[in-house]
C-alpha positions in Angstrom: 57.7 -67.5 108.0 58.4 -71.2 108.2 61.8 -72.7 107.6 60.5 -74.4 104.5 59.2 -71.1 103.0 62.5 -69.4 103.8 64.4 -72.2 102.1 62.2 -71.8 99.0 63.0 -68.1 98.9 66.8 -68.7 99.3 66.7 -71.3 96.5 64.8 -68.8 94.2 67.5 -66.2 94.9 70.0 -68.4 93.0 68.0 -69.1 89.9 69.3 -67.6 86.6 66.1 -65.5 86.3 66.6 -64.0 89.8 70.3 -63.5 89.2 69.4 -61.5 86.1 66.8 -59.5 88.0 69.4 -58.8 90.7 71.9 -57.5 88.2 69.3 -55.3 86.5 68.4 -53.7 89.9 72.1 -53.1 90.7 72.6 -51.4 87.3 69.5 -49.3 87.7 70.5 -48.4 91.2 73.9 -47.2 90.0 72.2 -45.0 87.4 69.6 -43.5 89.8 72.1 -43.0 92.7 74.5 -41.1 90.4 71.7 -39.0 88.9 69.8 -38.2 92.0 72.1 -38.9 94.9 71.5 -41.4 97.7 69.0 -39.4 99.7 66.8 -38.4 96.8 66.9 -41.7 95.0 63.8 -43.8 95.6 63.5 -47.5 95.4 60.4 -47.1 93.3 62.4 -45.2 90.7 65.0 -47.9 90.7 62.3 -50.6 90.2 60.7 -48.6 87.4 64.0 -48.6 85.6 65.0 -52.2 86.3 61.7 -53.9 86.1 60.5 -56.3 88.7 58.8 -55.3 92.0 59.6 -53.6 95.3 59.0 -56.9 97.1 61.7 -58.6 95.0 64.1 -55.7 95.7 63.5 -56.0 99.4 63.9 -59.8 99.2 67.2 -59.5 97.4 68.8 -56.5 99.2 66.7 -55.8 102.3 66.9 -52.0 102.1 68.2 -49.0 100.1 71.5 -49.3 102.0 71.7 -53.0 101.2 71.2 -52.2 97.5 73.8 -49.4 97.7 76.3 -51.9 99.4 75.7 -54.5 96.7 76.3 -51.9 93.9 79.4 -50.6 95.5 80.8 -54.1 96.2 80.4 -55.0 92.5 81.8 -51.8 91.2 84.8 -52.0 93.5 85.6 -55.6 92.6 87.5 -54.5 89.5 89.9 -52.6 91.7 91.0 -55.9 93.3 91.5 -57.8 90.1 95.2 -57.0 89.7 95.8 -58.4 93.2 93.9 -61.7 92.7 95.8 -63.0 89.7 97.4 -66.4 90.4 101.1 -66.5 91.4 101.2 -62.8 92.1 104.1 -63.0 94.5 106.3 -64.6 91.8 106.1 -61.6 89.5 108.7 -58.9 89.8 107.5 -55.9 92.0 107.7 -53.4 89.2 105.4 -55.4 86.9 103.0 -56.1 89.8 102.9 -52.5 91.0 102.4 -51.3 87.4 99.4 -53.7 87.0 98.0 -52.5 90.3 98.5 -48.9 89.3 96.8 -49.4 85.9 93.8 -51.0 87.5 93.6 -48.3 90.2 93.8 -45.5 87.6 91.3 -47.2 85.4 88.8 -46.9 88.3 89.9 -43.4 89.5 89.4 -42.1 85.9 86.1 -43.9 85.3 83.2 -41.4 85.2 80.8 -43.7 87.1 83.4 -44.3 89.8 84.0 -40.6 90.1 80.2 -40.1 90.4 80.2 -42.6 93.2 83.0 -40.8 95.0 81.2 -37.5 94.7 78.0 -39.0 96.1 79.8 -40.6 99.1 81.8 -37.4 99.9 78.7 -35.2 99.4 76.3 -37.2 101.5 78.6 -39.1 103.9 78.1 -36.6 106.8 74.4 -37.1 106.7 74.5 -40.8 106.0 77.7 -42.1 107.7 77.0 -45.6 106.5 77.8 -44.6 102.9 81.5 -43.9 103.5 81.7 -47.0 105.8 80.4 -49.2 103.0 82.5 -47.4 100.3 85.8 -47.8 102.2 85.0 -51.4 103.3 84.2 -52.5 99.8 86.9 -50.5 97.9 89.9 -48.8 99.4 90.3 -51.0 102.5 90.5 -54.4 100.7 92.8 -52.9 98.1 95.2 -51.6 100.7 95.0 -54.8 102.8 95.9 -56.9 99.8 98.9 -54.6 99.0 100.0 -54.7 102.6 100.0 -58.5 102.5 101.9 -58.5 99.1 104.6 -56.0 100.1 104.9 -57.3 103.6 105.7 -60.8 102.2 108.3 -59.2 99.9 109.8 -57.3 102.8 110.1 -60.5 104.9 111.9 -62.2 102.0 114.3 -59.3 101.6 113.1 -58.3 98.1 112.0 -54.8 99.1 112.5 -52.6 102.1 109.3 -51.3 103.7 109.3 -52.0 107.5 106.2 -49.7 107.9 104.3 -51.3 105.1 101.0 -49.7 105.9 102.5 -46.2 105.6 104.2 -47.3 102.3 100.9 -48.5 100.8 99.1 -45.3 101.9 101.9 -43.3 100.2 101.5 -45.4 97.0 97.8 -44.9 96.8 98.1 -41.2 97.6 100.7 -40.7 94.8 98.4 -42.5 92.4 95.5 -40.2 93.2 97.5 -37.0 93.4 96.4 -33.7 91.8 95.4 -35.6 88.6 92.5 -37.3 90.3 91.2 -34.4 92.4 91.2 -31.9 89.5 89.4 -34.4 87.4 86.8 -35.6 89.9 86.0 -31.9 90.8 85.5 -31.0 87.1 88.5 -28.6 87.0 89.9 -30.5 84.0 88.7 -33.3 81.6 89.6 -36.9 82.1 93.2 -37.4 80.8 94.0 -39.6 77.8 95.7 -42.9 77.9 99.2 -41.5 77.2 99.0 -39.0 80.1 97.7 -41.7 82.5 100.4 -44.1 81.5 103.1 -41.4 82.0 101.7 -40.7 85.4 101.7 -44.4 86.3 105.3 -44.8 85.2 106.5 -41.8 87.2 104.8 -43.0 90.3 106.1 -46.6 90.0 109.6 -45.3 89.3 109.6 -43.2 92.4 108.0 -45.9 94.5 110.6 -48.5 93.4 113.3 -46.1 94.6 111.5 -45.8 98.0 111.3 -49.5 98.6 114.6 -50.5 97.1 116.9 -52.6 99.2 120.2 -50.6 99.6 121.3 -49.8 96.1 119.5 -52.7 94.5 116.5 -52.0 92.2 114.3 -54.6 93.9 113.0 -55.4 90.5 113.2 -59.2 90.7 112.2 -61.9 93.2 114.9 -64.2 94.6 115.1 -67.3 92.6 114.1 -65.5 89.4 116.6 -64.2 86.9 116.7 -60.4 86.7 115.9 -58.6 83.5 118.9 -58.3 81.2 119.4 -55.7 78.6 119.0 -57.0 75.1 117.1 -60.0 76.2 113.4 -60.1 75.3 111.3 -61.0 78.4 108.0 -62.8 77.9 105.4 -62.3 80.5 
């Protein structure tokens, strides 16, 4: 293929029509993967559901693994949203951790995300690239961002977590807990909003005690006024 022809293809990839086709294929792939599993899912079935052609799919994603990676990357992006808000380090740790916890629980309790987890766990031994893609696109970036955030607060003396990696692992583990595993395995229905919020507050309360500096609550950033009783705080 000539350089000129490749340039034409690359340019076509960024047209609104091609972007819409790409999204349709990702959505169709998610449905087919969750219904049939990675091994049984065929690219032909995905194209029948999304429209377009196999040649377009290969042009956009290269392979079934490439399509899976694009789908997982997009689905996992929402996990990162609480950590990409502007001025995140200037918010108090409790508020930030609560936002992170709500975003994480929203994903953990999402039926589609749970279907993805079951598929990766069920087929990961036979297709080791699946868990590699899953962790690289989801849990790993989330934990890396939390490590940067809490590491910065530790360096500034706001919180105490010298082994920040272990602390972040503990936070994520507490968020999953028995609630996630019983739900994802079908032992119980997905909890309601009130139960999820209660779980979040319990975990954040415990975590704030773990990372507190001495007897301080670690609930405000130096240079910012701490919360005062009776004073309404606007976020």
